[in-house]
C-alpha positions as CSV (number, residue, x, y, z in Angstrom):
1,M,-12.1,149.4,146.3
2,Q,-13.0,148.1,149.7
3,V,-10.9,145.5,151.5
4,V,-12.8,143.2,153.8
5,H,-11.1,140.8,156.3
6,H,-12.9,137.5,157.2
7,P,-11.4,135.9,160.3
8,L,-11.6,132.1,160.4
9,V,-12.1,129.9,163.5
10,S,-8.9,129.7,165.4
11,P,-7.5,126.1,165.3
12,A,-5.2,126.7,168.3
13,P,-4.4,129.4,170.8
14,G,-2.2,132.1,169.3
15,T,-3.2,131.2,165.8
16,Q,-5.7,133.1,163.6
17,R,-6.0,133.0,159.8
18,E,-8.3,135.1,157.6
19,L,-9.7,135.5,154.1
20,V,-9.3,138.8,152.4
21,S,-11.8,140.0,149.8
22,L,-11.6,143.0,147.5
23,H,-14.8,144.7,146.5
24,Y,-15.2,146.8,143.4
25,G,-18.2,148.7,142.1
26,Q,-21.5,148.8,144.0
27,P,-24.1,146.2,144.8
28,G,-27.4,146.4,143.0
29,G,-26.6,145.3,139.5
30,Q,-24.9,142.2,138.2
31,K,-22.3,140.6,140.5
32,A,-19.2,138.7,139.6
33,Y,-17.2,136.7,142.1
34,I,-13.7,135.5,141.3
35,Q,-11.4,133.5,143.6
36,A,-7.9,132.1,143.2
37,S,-6.2,129.0,144.4
38,L,-8.9,127.2,146.4
39,H,-6.3,124.4,146.2
40,G,-3.5,126.3,148.0
41,D,-0.7,124.8,145.9
42,E,-2.3,125.8,142.5
43,L,-0.6,129.1,142.0
44,P,-1.5,130.4,138.4
45,G,-4.8,131.8,139.8
46,M,-3.0,134.0,142.3
47,L,-0.9,135.6,139.6
48,V,-4.0,136.1,137.4
49,A,-5.7,137.7,140.5
50,H,-2.7,140.0,140.8
51,H,-3.2,141.2,137.2
52,L,-7.0,141.4,137.6
53,R,-6.5,143.6,140.7
54,Q,-4.4,146.0,138.7
55,Q,-6.9,146.2,135.9
56,L,-9.9,146.5,138.3
57,D,-8.2,149.3,140.2
58,A,-7.8,151.3,137.0
59,L,-11.3,150.5,135.8
60,E,-12.8,151.6,139.1
61,A,-10.7,154.8,139.1
62,A,-12.1,155.5,135.6
63,G,-15.7,154.9,136.8
64,Q,-16.1,152.0,134.4
65,I,-17.3,149.3,136.8
66,T,-21.1,149.3,136.4
67,G,-21.7,146.1,138.4
68,E,-20.1,144.6,141.5
69,V,-16.9,142.6,141.3
70,V,-15.6,140.7,144.3
71,L,-12.1,139.3,144.1
72,V,-10.6,136.9,146.6
73,P,-6.9,136.8,145.5
74,M,-6.1,133.9,147.8
75,A,-9.0,131.7,148.7
76,N,-7.3,129.1,151.0
77,P,-5.0,130.4,153.7
78,I,-5.1,127.0,155.4
79,G,-3.8,125.1,152.3
80,L,-1.4,127.9,151.4
81,S,0.4,127.3,154.8
82,Q,0.7,123.5,154.6
83,F,4.2,122.3,153.8
84,L,5.9,118.9,154.6
85,L,9.6,118.6,154.0
86,H,9.5,121.5,151.6
87,A,6.6,120.0,149.6
88,H,3.5,122.2,149.3
89,L,0.3,120.3,150.2
90,G,-2.6,122.5,149.4
91,R,-5.2,120.2,148.0
92,F,-6.3,118.4,151.2
93,E,-6.6,119.7,154.8
94,L,-4.0,117.9,156.9
95,M,-6.3,117.9,159.9
96,S,-9.3,116.2,158.3
97,G,-8.0,114.8,155.0
98,E,-10.8,116.6,153.2
99,N,-10.4,118.2,149.8
100,F,-10.7,121.9,150.1
101,N,-12.9,121.9,147.0
102,R,-15.5,119.4,148.2
103,H,-18.3,119.1,150.8
104,Y,-19.9,122.6,150.6
105,P,-23.1,122.6,152.7
106,D,-26.5,122.4,151.1
107,Q,-29.1,125.0,152.0
108,I,-31.4,124.3,149.1
109,A,-34.4,122.6,150.9
110,A,-34.3,125.0,153.9
111,V,-34.3,128.1,151.7
112,A,-37.1,126.7,149.4
113,A,-39.3,126.1,152.4
114,A,-38.6,129.5,153.9
115,V,-39.4,131.6,150.7
116,E,-42.1,129.6,149.1
117,P,-45.0,131.7,150.5
118,Q,-43.4,134.8,148.9
119,L,-42.6,133.5,145.4
120,G,-44.6,134.7,142.5
121,A,-44.8,135.1,138.7
122,D,-41.9,137.5,138.3
123,P,-38.6,135.6,137.7
124,A,-36.4,138.5,138.7
125,A,-38.2,139.0,141.9
126,N,-37.9,135.3,142.7
127,V,-34.2,135.4,142.0
128,A,-33.7,138.4,144.3
129,L,-35.8,136.7,147.1
130,L,-33.9,133.4,146.8
131,R,-30.5,135.1,146.8
132,R,-31.3,137.1,150.0
133,A,-32.6,134.0,151.8
134,L,-29.7,131.9,150.6
135,K,-27.1,134.4,151.8
136,A,-28.8,134.7,155.1
137,A,-28.9,130.9,155.5
138,V,-25.2,130.5,154.6
139,L,-24.0,133.2,157.0
140,A,-26.2,131.9,159.8
141,S,-25.0,128.3,159.4
142,P,-23.0,126.9,162.4
143,V,-19.4,126.0,162.0
144,D,-17.1,124.1,164.4
145,T,-13.7,124.0,162.6
146,E,-11.4,126.3,160.7
147,L,-12.1,124.5,157.4
148,Q,-15.9,124.8,157.9
149,S,-15.5,128.5,158.6
150,Q,-13.5,129.0,155.5
151,R,-16.2,127.2,153.4
152,R,-18.8,129.4,155.0
153,A,-16.9,132.6,154.3
154,L,-16.4,131.7,150.6
155,M,-20.0,130.7,150.1
156,G,-21.2,133.8,151.9
157,L,-19.2,136.0,149.4
158,S,-20.3,134.0,146.3
159,C,-23.7,132.6,146.7
160,D,-25.6,135.6,145.5
161,A,-23.4,136.2,142.4
162,D,-24.5,136.1,138.7
163,I,-21.0,134.9,137.7
164,V,-18.6,132.8,139.8
165,L,-15.1,132.0,138.5
166,D,-13.0,129.6,140.6
167,L,-9.4,129.8,139.3
168,H,-7.6,126.5,139.5
169,C,-4.9,124.6,137.5
170,D,-4.1,121.0,136.7
171,A,-0.6,119.4,136.8
172,Q,0.3,119.8,133.1
173,A,-2.7,120.7,131.0
174,V,-4.3,122.9,128.3
175,M,-6.7,125.6,129.3
176,H,-10.0,123.9,130.1
177,L,-13.2,124.5,132.1
178,Y,-15.6,122.6,134.3
179,T,-19.3,123.7,134.7
180,E,-22.7,122.2,135.1
181,T,-24.7,121.3,132.0
182,P,-27.4,124.0,132.7
183,C,-24.7,126.6,132.7
184,W,-23.3,125.8,129.3
185,P,-25.2,128.4,127.2
186,D,-23.8,131.2,129.5
187,C,-20.4,129.5,129.7
188,E,-19.8,129.2,126.0
189,P,-18.8,132.9,125.5
190,L,-16.5,132.6,128.5
191,A,-14.8,129.6,126.9
192,R,-14.3,131.7,123.8
193,F,-12.8,134.6,125.6
194,L,-10.4,132.4,127.6
195,G,-9.4,130.3,124.5
196,S,-10.4,127.1,126.3
197,R,-9.7,123.9,124.4
198,L,-12.3,122.0,126.4
199,T,-15.3,122.4,128.7
200,L,-16.4,119.4,130.7
201,L,-20.1,119.3,131.6
202,A,-21.9,117.4,134.4
203,Q,-25.0,117.9,136.4
204,D,-24.1,117.1,140.0
205,S,-20.8,115.4,139.7
206,G,-20.7,114.4,143.3
207,D,-19.3,115.6,146.7
208,S,-20.5,119.2,146.2
209,P,-17.5,121.0,144.8
210,F,-17.5,124.8,145.2
211,D,-18.5,125.7,141.6
212,E,-21.5,123.3,141.7
213,A,-22.6,124.5,145.1
214,C,-23.0,128.0,143.6
215,S,-24.8,127.0,140.4
216,Q,-26.9,123.9,141.3
217,V,-29.2,125.7,143.7
218,W,-30.9,127.2,140.7
219,W,-31.7,124.1,138.7
220,K,-32.6,122.2,141.8
221,W,-35.0,125.0,142.9
222,K,-36.4,125.0,139.4
223,A,-37.0,121.2,139.7
224,H,-38.4,121.6,143.2
225,F,-41.0,124.3,142.3
226,G,-41.8,123.0,138.8
227,D,-44.4,125.1,137.0
228,R,-45.6,126.9,140.1
229,F,-42.9,129.6,140.0
230,P,-40.4,130.6,137.2
231,I,-36.9,130.1,138.5
232,P,-34.1,130.9,135.9
233,Q,-30.5,129.5,136.0
234,A,-29.4,132.7,137.8
235,C,-25.7,131.8,138.4
236,L,-23.0,130.9,135.9
237,S,-20.4,129.1,138.0
238,V,-17.2,127.8,136.4
239,T,-14.0,126.1,137.5
240,V,-11.3,127.6,135.3
241,E,-8.2,125.3,134.9
242,L,-5.4,127.7,134.1
243,R,-3.3,125.1,132.3
244,G,-0.5,123.6,134.5
245,A,0.9,124.2,137.9
246,C,4.2,125.7,136.5
247,D,2.4,128.0,134.0
248,V,3.0,130.9,136.4
249,T,4.2,133.7,134.1
250,H,3.3,137.4,133.8
251,E,2.6,136.9,130.0
252,L,0.0,134.2,130.5
253,A,-1.5,135.8,133.6
254,A,-1.9,139.2,132.1
255,A,-3.6,137.7,129.0
256,D,-5.9,135.6,131.1
257,A,-6.8,138.6,133.3
258,M,-7.5,140.7,130.2
259,N,-9.7,137.9,128.8
260,I,-11.7,137.8,132.0
261,I,-12.2,141.6,131.9
262,D,-13.3,141.3,128.3
263,F,-15.9,138.7,129.3
264,L,-17.1,140.9,132.2
265,R,-17.4,143.8,129.7
266,W,-19.3,141.6,127.3
267,R,-21.7,140.6,130.1
268,G,-22.2,144.3,131.0
269,L,-20.4,144.6,134.4
270,I,-17.9,147.0,132.9
271,A,-18.7,150.0,130.7
272,G,-17.4,150.4,127.2
273,D,-18.0,148.9,123.8
274,K,-19.0,145.3,123.9
275,P,-16.1,143.2,122.6
276,A,-16.6,140.9,119.7
277,L,-16.9,137.2,120.6
278,P,-13.6,135.4,119.7
279,A,-13.8,132.2,117.6
280,P,-14.1,129.0,119.7
281,Q,-10.9,127.1,120.3
282,G,-12.5,124.0,121.6
283,D,-15.9,122.4,122.5
284,A,-18.0,121.0,125.3
285,R,-17.9,117.3,126.3
286,P,-19.4,115.3,129.1
287,L,-17.4,115.0,132.2
288,A,-18.5,111.3,132.2
289,G,-16.5,111.1,129.0
290,S,-13.2,112.2,130.6
291,M,-11.3,109.0,131.0
292,P,-8.5,108.6,133.6
293,I,-5.4,106.9,132.4
294,K,-4.1,104.6,135.2
295,S,-0.8,102.8,135.5
296,P,-1.2,99.1,136.4
297,V,2.4,98.9,137.6
298,A,5.0,101.1,139.3
299,G,8.0,102.5,137.4
300,V,9.5,105.5,135.7
301,L,6.9,107.4,133.8
302,T,7.6,109.0,130.4
303,F,5.0,110.5,128.1
304,L,5.0,110.0,124.4
305,Q,2.2,112.6,123.7
306,P,2.1,116.2,124.7
307,V,-1.0,117.8,126.3
308,G,-3.3,119.1,123.7
309,A,-2.8,116.2,121.3
310,E,-5.8,114.6,119.6
311,V,-5.5,110.9,120.1
312,K,-7.2,107.7,119.0
313,A,-8.3,104.7,121.0
314,G,-5.3,102.5,121.4
315,D,-2.7,105.2,120.9
316,V,0.3,104.9,123.3
317,L,0.3,107.9,125.6
318,A,3.1,106.9,127.9
319,H,5.6,104.2,129.0
320,V,6.1,103.0,132.6
321,I,9.5,101.4,132.9
322,D,10.6,99.0,135.7
323,P,14.2,100.0,136.4
324,I,15.0,96.5,137.7
325,T,13.6,94.3,135.0
326,A,13.6,96.8,132.2
327,Q,10.0,95.8,131.4
328,V,8.1,98.6,129.5
329,T,4.4,98.9,130.1
330,E,2.4,100.9,127.5
331,L,-0.4,103.2,128.7
332,T,-2.9,103.7,125.9
333,S,-5.9,105.9,125.4
334,P,-9.2,104.0,125.9
335,V,-11.1,106.4,123.6
336,D,-10.7,108.9,120.7
337,G,-10.4,112.3,122.3
338,L,-8.3,115.2,123.5
339,F,-5.3,114.4,125.7
340,F,-5.8,117.4,127.9
341,A,-4.0,116.8,131.2
342,R,-1.2,114.7,132.7
343,D,0.7,114.5,135.9
344,F,4.0,116.2,136.5
345,L,5.4,113.3,138.6
346,R,7.6,111.0,136.7
347,F,7.4,107.9,138.9
348,A,4.1,106.1,138.9
349,N,2.8,103.9,141.6
350,A,0.6,100.9,140.8
351,G,-2.9,102.2,140.2
352,M,-1.9,105.8,139.9
353,R,-3.9,108.1,137.7
354,V,-1.4,109.8,135.4
355,A,-3.4,111.5,132.7
356,K,-6.8,112.3,131.3
357,V,-8.3,112.0,127.8
358,A,-11.7,113.7,127.1
359,G,-13.9,111.7,124.7
360,K,-17.2,112.8,123.3
361,E,-19.3,109.9,124.8
362,A,-20.4,109.7,128.4
363,L,-19.0,106.4,129.6
364,R,-18.5,106.7,133.4
365,T,-21.1,106.9,136.2
366,G,-20.9,107.7,139.9
367,K,-18.7,110.4,141.3
368,L,-17.0,111.8,138.3
369,L,-14.3,114.0,139.8
370,G,-11.0,112.6,141.1
371,A,-9.9,113.2,144.7
């Protein structure tokens, strides 16, 4: 295993942060890239990365890694260090207010123009050419700030990978995934191995989150070149929501790490007998069918349904109680669906999103991801 340090732009004299990446196997075959805790306060991914590291160390020692696996066990040193009055604030950079999982730069048009004279009829050759050009463009892109340099470093490590797994979590939730619609055929086996209850699909959900920045280059290049050159969907990129923020246990993390290893073995990056596909535990639904549940009033929040419940439109999911007037406001599901995530805060402000229900019909438009 090779350890590589990636210094970030220094935000102030005497201050220097860095990303650390762990490299297993050898370049030349399939490549998997796995990163943990891009939102610095979402910790289950870091524990999964700890268990992945142990397993990858053993597999490499046994000579069983046939592809290349890059693991970033902590993908956001900026967010990991942000605390205010003992509260960990790892979702947004305090300097800019920007979400660490948004606004990844787009090199699609520039790379397409640069490589077009060299593209041909061989899909594999086209993929290799586009990957080299994309990586070069990413690494050569100018940055001014620490956050921009962190984004560049993460994209430089991941943009040429066949498989990208971005390990996150929700507040309180079941295991679920986000991926782009063109990735679903390749993602479906991953959902089985992870026991995911739900995969939410969109094609360009808005604001360029990390997973989509890795995968959407391929379907956009395919659309750009049309029938002139064959361009396959060469990257499966998935946001893996490892249940809730407090689901940080060795039992869960070890099982999740083993499931990821089984998937990589199934894909051919690890030697050995190909594992059997597990039975599916859930299905795929449109991200535009994931309905946020908002509280119209402020008050004490108490849930009547657990995450993982199948609910009907009109079912009461929670009460918001005004402690002064004793008025109880019912929060109901707008659709039939899976009650897959809810907040861990128990005081709701007026207008606050407190939960999510995934229906089967696409009902929303515009930017589909929350802040």
